[in-house]
C-alpha positions as CSV (number, residue, x, y, z in Angstrom):
1,M,74.2,102.6,204.3
2,R,75.2,99.0,204.3
3,V,78.7,97.6,203.2
4,P,78.2,95.1,200.4
5,P,79.4,91.5,201.6
6,S,82.0,91.6,199.2
7,S,83.3,94.6,200.2
8,A,83.3,93.5,204.1
9,A,85.2,90.4,203.1
10,E,87.8,92.2,201.3
11,T,88.3,95.0,204.2
12,G,88.8,92.1,206.5
13,C,91.4,90.1,204.5
14,V,93.1,93.4,204.2
15,S,93.1,94.0,207.9
16,D,94.2,90.4,208.4
17,G,97.1,90.7,206.2
18,W,98.3,93.9,207.6
19,S,98.0,92.4,210.8
20,R,100.1,89.3,209.7
21,H,102.7,92.0,207.8
22,L,103.3,94.0,211.4
23,R,103.8,90.5,213.2
24,I,106.3,89.0,210.7
25,R,108.1,92.7,210.8
26,S,108.0,92.8,214.7
27,R,109.5,88.9,214.8
28,R,112.2,90.3,212.5
29,L,112.7,93.4,214.4
30,W,113.4,91.5,217.8
31,L,115.4,88.8,215.7
32,L,117.5,91.8,214.3
33,L,117.8,93.3,217.9
34,A,118.7,90.3,219.5
35,L,121.7,89.3,216.8
36,V,122.8,93.1,217.2
37,G,122.9,92.4,221.1
38,L,124.8,89.1,220.5
39,L,127.3,90.8,218.2
40,V,127.8,93.7,220.9
41,G,128.5,90.9,223.3
42,V,130.7,88.9,221.5
43,S,132.8,92.1,220.5
44,L,132.9,93.5,224.0
45,G,134.1,89.8,225.1
46,L,136.6,89.8,222.1
47,H,137.9,93.4,222.8
48,P,140.5,92.7,225.0
49,H,141.7,89.8,223.2
50,L,142.0,91.6,220.0
51,R,143.8,94.4,222.0
52,A,146.5,91.8,223.4
53,W,146.7,90.4,219.5
54,H,147.5,93.5,218.2
55,H,150.0,94.9,220.7
56,R,151.6,91.3,220.5
57,R,151.9,91.3,216.8
58,I,153.7,94.9,217.2
59,A,156.0,93.9,219.9
60,R,157.4,91.1,217.8
61,M,158.0,93.2,214.8
62,E,159.6,95.9,217.4
63,L,161.5,93.0,218.4
64,E,162.6,92.1,214.9
65,R,164.2,95.5,214.5
66,Y,165.7,95.6,218.1
67,H,163.3,97.8,219.5
68,A,163.5,96.9,222.8
69,P,161.8,99.9,224.7
70,Q,159.1,99.9,222.4
71,A,158.4,96.2,222.8
72,V,158.4,96.5,226.3
73,H,155.4,99.0,226.1
74,H,153.4,96.9,223.9
75,L,154.3,93.6,225.9
76,Q,153.4,95.3,229.2
77,I,149.8,95.7,227.7
78,C,149.9,92.3,226.2
79,R,150.7,90.8,229.7
80,E,147.7,92.7,231.3
81,I,145.2,90.5,229.2
82,W,147.3,87.6,228.4
83,P,149.6,86.7,231.8
84,N,150.5,83.5,230.8
85,D,150.5,83.4,227.2
86,P,153.5,81.5,225.9
87,E,154.7,83.8,223.0
88,V,154.3,86.9,225.1
89,L,156.2,85.6,227.9
90,L,159.1,84.2,225.6
91,L,159.2,87.9,223.6
92,A,159.2,89.7,227.2
93,A,162.0,87.3,228.3
94,R,163.9,88.5,224.9
95,A,162.8,92.1,225.7
96,A,164.0,91.8,229.3
97,R,167.5,90.7,228.0
98,R,167.9,93.3,225.7
99,I,167.5,96.2,228.3
100,R,169.8,94.2,230.6
101,V,166.9,93.3,233.1
102,Y,168.4,89.7,233.5
103,G,166.2,88.7,236.5
104,D,163.1,89.4,234.8
105,S,164.2,87.6,231.5
106,E,165.2,84.4,233.4
107,R,161.8,84.5,235.5
108,L,160.1,84.7,232.1
109,L,161.8,82.2,230.8
110,R,160.7,79.9,233.9
111,M,157.3,80.7,233.3
112,Y,157.4,80.0,229.9
113,R,159.0,76.6,230.2
114,Q,156.5,75.6,233.0
115,I,153.5,75.9,230.2
116,R,155.3,75.0,227.1
117,G,158.5,72.9,228.3
118,H,162.0,73.3,227.2
119,D,161.6,73.4,223.3
120,Q,163.6,74.8,220.8
121,A,162.3,78.4,221.1
122,H,163.0,78.3,225.1
123,A,166.6,76.6,224.1
124,L,167.5,79.5,222.0
125,E,166.5,82.3,224.4
126,Q,168.1,80.7,227.4
127,L,171.3,79.9,225.4
128,L,171.2,84.0,224.6
129,L,170.8,84.7,228.3
130,L,173.5,82.6,229.5
131,A,175.8,83.9,227.0
132,E,175.2,87.2,228.0
133,T,175.5,86.7,231.6
134,Q,177.7,83.6,232.3
135,G,179.8,82.8,229.1
136,E,181.8,79.6,229.2
137,G,179.9,76.5,227.5
138,A,177.0,79.0,226.4
139,T,179.6,81.2,224.8
140,E,181.3,78.3,223.0
141,Q,177.7,76.8,221.7
142,C,177.0,80.3,220.5
143,W,180.2,80.6,218.3
144,S,179.8,76.8,217.2
145,R,176.4,78.1,215.7
146,V,177.8,81.1,214.4
147,E,180.6,79.5,212.2
148,A,178.0,76.7,211.1
149,G,175.9,79.4,209.3
150,D,173.1,78.9,211.6
151,A,170.5,81.4,210.7
152,D,170.3,82.8,213.7
153,A,173.8,83.7,213.6
154,P,173.1,87.7,214.1
155,L,171.4,86.9,217.7
156,H,174.3,84.5,219.0
157,L,176.8,87.8,217.7
158,E,174.6,90.1,220.0
159,A,174.5,88.1,222.7
160,L,178.1,87.1,222.7
161,T,179.0,90.9,222.1
162,R,176.9,92.1,225.2
163,G,178.5,89.3,227.2
164,Y,182.0,90.2,226.1
165,L,181.3,93.8,227.2
166,R,180.2,93.0,230.5
167,Q,183.4,90.9,231.0
168,Y,185.5,93.9,229.6
169,R,186.7,91.8,227.2
170,L,186.8,94.5,224.2
171,G,189.1,92.6,222.0
172,W,186.3,89.9,221.8
173,A,183.4,92.4,221.5
174,R,185.3,93.8,218.5
175,I,185.6,90.3,216.8
176,C,182.0,89.9,217.3
177,L,181.1,93.2,215.9
178,D,183.1,92.7,213.0
179,R,182.0,89.1,212.4
180,W,178.2,90.4,212.2
181,Q,179.0,93.3,210.1
182,Q,180.3,91.3,207.7
183,L,177.3,89.2,207.7
184,Q,175.0,92.5,207.9
185,P,177.1,95.3,206.8
186,D,174.2,97.7,207.6
187,N,172.6,96.0,210.6
188,P,171.4,98.8,213.0
189,Q,172.1,96.9,216.3
190,A,175.6,96.0,215.3
191,L,176.3,99.8,214.6
192,Y,174.5,100.5,217.9
193,L,176.5,98.4,219.9
194,E,179.8,99.5,218.1
195,G,179.0,103.1,219.5
196,L,178.2,101.5,222.9
197,T,181.4,100.5,223.0
198,L,182.9,103.1,222.1
199,L,181.4,105.3,224.1
200,D,181.0,103.6,227.5
201,Y,184.2,101.2,227.4
202,L,186.7,103.6,225.3
203,H,185.5,106.8,225.9
204,D,186.0,107.8,221.9
205,R,182.9,110.4,221.8
206,A,183.3,111.8,218.4
207,A,183.8,108.0,216.9
208,A,180.6,107.0,218.8
209,I,178.8,110.0,217.5
210,D,179.5,109.0,214.5
211,C,178.2,105.3,215.0
212,Y,175.2,106.5,216.5
213,R,174.2,108.9,213.6
214,R,174.6,106.1,210.8
215,V,172.2,104.1,213.0
216,L,169.6,106.9,213.0
217,E,170.2,107.2,209.2
218,L,169.2,103.3,208.9
219,D,167.0,103.5,211.5
220,P,165.3,106.5,212.8
221,D,163.1,104.5,215.2
222,H,166.2,103.2,217.2
223,E,165.6,105.0,220.6
224,E,168.6,103.2,222.2
225,A,170.8,104.5,219.4
226,R,169.1,108.5,219.7
227,L,169.9,108.2,223.7
228,G,173.2,107.2,223.3
229,L,173.5,110.2,220.6
230,A,171.9,112.8,223.0
231,V,174.3,111.6,226.0
232,A,177.2,112.0,223.7
233,L,176.3,115.4,222.3
234,L,175.5,116.6,226.0
235,M,178.9,115.1,227.2
236,G,180.3,117.6,224.0
237,K,177.9,120.6,225.2
238,S,176.1,120.5,221.9
239,F,173.2,121.2,223.9
240,A,170.5,122.6,221.4
241,E,171.2,119.5,219.3
242,A,171.0,116.7,222.2
243,A,167.9,118.6,223.6
244,E,166.2,118.1,220.4
245,H,167.0,114.2,220.6
246,F,165.6,114.1,224.4
247,Q,162.5,116.1,223.4
248,Q,162.0,113.3,220.5
249,L,162.6,110.4,222.9
250,L,160.3,111.9,225.6
251,R,157.3,112.1,223.2
252,S,157.4,108.1,223.1
253,Q,158.6,107.8,226.4
254,P,157.1,110.6,228.8
255,E,157.4,108.9,232.3
256,N,161.3,108.5,231.6
257,L,162.9,110.3,234.6
258,R,166.0,109.7,233.0
259,L,165.4,111.4,229.9
260,Q,163.7,114.3,231.7
261,V,167.0,114.9,233.6
262,G,169.1,115.1,230.3
263,L,166.7,117.6,229.0
264,A,167.0,119.8,232.1
265,E,170.5,119.6,231.9
266,C,170.5,120.7,228.0
267,L,168.0,123.8,229.1
268,D,170.8,124.8,232.0
269,G,173.6,124.7,228.9
270,L,171.4,126.9,226.7
271,D,170.9,129.1,229.5
272,Q,167.1,128.2,230.6
273,T,168.2,127.7,234.2
274,A,164.9,128.6,235.5
275,E,162.9,125.9,233.0
276,A,165.6,123.5,233.9
277,V,165.0,124.1,237.7
278,R,161.3,123.6,237.5
279,L,161.8,120.3,235.3
280,V,164.2,119.0,238.0
281,D,161.7,120.3,240.8
282,D,158.9,118.1,239.1
283,I,160.8,115.1,239.0
284,L,162.2,115.1,242.5
285,A,158.4,115.6,243.4
286,Q,157.6,112.5,241.6
287,Q,160.5,110.6,243.0
288,P,162.7,112.3,245.9
289,G,165.7,110.0,245.8
290,F,166.5,109.9,241.8
291,V,170.2,110.5,242.0
292,P,170.3,112.2,238.6
293,A,168.0,114.4,239.4
294,L,169.5,115.2,243.0
295,S,172.7,115.8,241.5
296,L,171.7,118.0,238.9
297,R,169.6,119.8,241.2
298,G,172.4,120.5,243.6
299,Q,174.6,121.8,240.6
300,L,171.8,124.2,240.2
301,A,171.5,125.4,243.6
302,L,175.1,126.0,243.5
303,K,175.0,127.8,240.7
304,S,172.6,130.3,242.0
305,E,174.7,130.2,245.2
306,Q,172.0,128.7,247.5
307,W,174.4,127.0,249.5
308,A,172.5,125.0,251.9
309,E,170.2,123.7,249.2
310,A,173.0,122.8,247.2
311,E,174.9,121.0,249.9
312,S,171.6,119.0,250.8
313,C,171.0,117.8,247.5
314,L,174.5,116.9,246.9
315,R,175.3,115.1,250.0
316,E,172.0,113.0,249.5
317,A,173.2,112.2,245.9
318,I,176.5,111.2,247.0
319,R,175.1,109.0,249.9
320,R,172.7,107.0,247.5
321,D,175.5,106.7,244.7
322,P,179.3,107.3,245.9
323,S,180.5,106.9,242.5
324,D,178.8,110.2,241.1
325,H,182.0,112.1,240.5
326,R,180.4,115.3,239.2
327,A,178.1,115.5,242.5
328,R,181.2,115.2,244.9
329,Y,183.3,118.1,243.0
330,S,180.3,120.2,243.1
331,L,179.9,119.6,246.7
332,I,183.5,120.7,247.4
333,L,183.0,123.7,245.7
334,C,180.0,124.3,247.6
335,L,181.9,123.5,251.2
336,E,184.5,125.8,250.2
337,R,182.5,128.7,248.9
338,S,180.5,128.4,252.3
339,G,183.5,128.5,254.6
340,Q,183.5,124.6,255.2
341,E,187.2,124.0,254.4
342,E,187.8,121.1,257.0
343,E,184.8,119.0,255.4
344,A,186.1,120.1,251.8
345,N,189.3,118.6,252.4
346,R,188.0,115.5,253.4
347,Q,185.6,115.2,250.5
348,R,188.8,116.3,248.1
349,K,190.3,113.0,249.6
350,E,187.3,111.0,248.9
351,L,187.1,112.2,245.4
352,K,191.2,111.7,244.9
353,Q,190.3,107.9,245.7
354,L,187.6,107.5,243.1
355,E,189.7,109.2,240.6
356,E,192.5,106.6,241.4
357,D,190.1,103.8,241.4
358,L,188.8,104.8,238.3
359,A,192.2,104.9,236.9
360,R,193.3,101.7,238.3
361,F,189.7,100.0,236.7
362,N,190.3,101.4,233.2
363,E,193.6,100.1,233.2
364,I,192.4,96.8,234.1
365,V,189.8,96.6,231.3
366,T,191.8,98.1,228.4
367,R,194.7,96.2,229.2
368,D,195.6,93.5,232.3
369,I,192.1,91.6,231.6
370,V,192.8,91.5,228.0
371,Q,196.2,89.7,228.7
372,R,195.2,87.8,231.8
373,P,191.4,87.3,231.2
374,T,191.3,84.1,233.7
375,D,193.2,85.9,236.5
376,P,191.2,85.6,239.9
377,A,193.2,88.6,241.2
378,L,192.0,90.9,238.1
379,H,188.2,90.0,238.7
380,C,189.0,90.5,242.7
381,T,190.1,94.1,242.4
382,L,187.5,94.8,239.6
383,G,184.9,93.5,242.3
384,Q,186.5,96.0,245.3
385,L,186.7,98.8,243.1
386,L,183.1,98.6,242.1
387,L,182.2,98.0,245.7
388,R,183.7,100.8,246.6
389,G,182.1,102.9,243.9
390,G,178.8,101.8,245.2
391,Q,178.0,99.5,242.2
392,R,177.0,96.4,244.6
393,E,175.5,94.1,242.2
394,E,178.3,94.2,239.8
395,G,181.1,94.4,242.5
396,I,179.5,90.8,244.0
397,R,179.6,89.6,240.6
398,W,183.2,90.1,240.0
399,L,184.2,88.7,243.5
400,Q,181.9,85.8,242.6
401,S,183.7,85.5,239.1
402,A,187.0,85.3,240.9
403,L,185.8,82.5,243.3
404,H,184.7,80.6,240.5
405,L,188.0,80.9,238.7
406,D,189.8,79.9,241.9
407,P,187.5,78.3,244.8
408,N,190.4,78.8,247.3
409,Y,191.3,82.5,246.3
410,A,191.4,83.9,249.8
411,P,191.3,87.8,248.6
412,A,188.0,87.3,247.1
413,R,186.6,85.3,249.9
414,Q,187.7,87.6,252.7
415,A,186.2,90.9,250.3
416,L,182.9,89.2,250.1
417,A,182.6,88.1,253.3
418,E,183.4,91.4,254.7
419,Y,180.9,93.3,252.4
420,L,177.9,90.5,253.2
421,S,178.9,91.2,257.1
422,Q,179.1,95.0,256.5
423,T,175.5,94.9,254.7
424,K,174.2,92.4,257.4
425,S,175.0,94.8,260.0
426,Q,173.3,97.9,258.6
427,V,170.0,96.0,257.9
428,Q,169.9,94.8,261.4
429,P,167.5,97.1,263.7
430,S,169.2,99.0,266.5
431,S,168.7,97.7,270.1
432,P,166.0,99.6,272.0
C-alpha cells in the first residue's frame, strides 16, 4: 500500500524536526559539559587561594584576640600558598614576636619591607619589636604614643611590658600593666602578662593562678593563659586539674612535646606511672635529646629503682641543660643509692653552686637592678650567671648590654671573650 504524498511529506518534516532538535540538544549538552569543565578547572585553580584567604582571615582575627599560638598554625598554612603575601608576612612577624621568636620576626619584617617598603604598618611592627628587644629610643617612642592617646596604645603597652620583663625591670612592667588595665580593665592579654610576671618573676604561684583563671573566664581560648595555669597547678601538685588543662591544650596542639611531658608528669602524680613512662618513651622516640623528657624519664626510672637508666637519662639532661635543678638533685639521689658517693659529692657541689647562682640572680633582678638599672656590673653579673647555667643566648645578650652601657667595662669584655674562645675550641675538629 502506497503512502499518500501528503503523509510522506509530513513524515519527512517530523523526521527533520526531530534531527534538528537532537542536534540542538547535543550542542547544548556539549556547551554545558564544557562550562562545567571550565568551572571545575577554575575552582581547582582557585582552591589553594581560597584556602589561604580563609586561613589569613582567621589568623588576623586570632591575633586581634592575642591568640598567638593559634595564629601561628593558620599562618603556616598561608605561607605555604602565599610565601610573599605582604599581609601574611606582617601577621607572621607579629605572631613570632608574641611567642618570642625574635629572629623570625625580624626576618619576616625584612621580607615585608622588600615588597611594600617602610610603610606605616611596617613602622609600627618594627617599633614594637625594638621595644621588646632593644629598648631605649623605641621605649621612649612607645611611651610618647601611649601618652598621646594613640589608638594602638594597648599594642605599645604590651611590647613595653615584655621588653621590661626581658630586662628584669619589674617595677616598670608593673607600671605598664596598671596603665593598660586602666585603659582596658578586662583585657585578657594584660591579665595574662600579669600572671606571667607573678609566676615567672615574682614566684607568687597562688596569685598567678588567680590571674590565669580570670583570663580564662574572659577568654576560654587563650591557650598561653591555659598553659600558665596548667604549669602553676602542676607546681602546686594539683595533678588532676593540671592534667585537664594539658589534655585540652593537646587537642589543639597534639604535636607539642612540652605539653606531653606536662601531662606525663601529672599522670605520674596521679599514680598512673606506667602510662607516664609510656608517654615519655614515645616522646624520646620522636626526639631523643628533648631535655624535659630526659629529665622526667630519669626521675621515673629512679622511682622504680632502675639506677643505670636513671643515671643515663639524668646525666644527658644535665649535659644539655646544666641549669636543670630537678635533674641534678635526682642524679645525686641516684648516685647515692647506687653506691657512687664520691660522684654524688661532686654533684652536690655543682648543685650548691646552682643554688647560690639562683639566689644571687634573684637578688639582682628583684632589688639591685631596680635601684641601678644602668649599672654595667649588674648586667655583666647576670650574663655570667646565665652562661654558667647554660642559657647561652640570654647570657651573651646581658654581657653585650653591659658593654653597650660602658664599652670599656673590662669584666664584660673578658667574660665574653672567654666564652667565645671556649665555644670556638669546642666546635673545632680534633687533630688526627
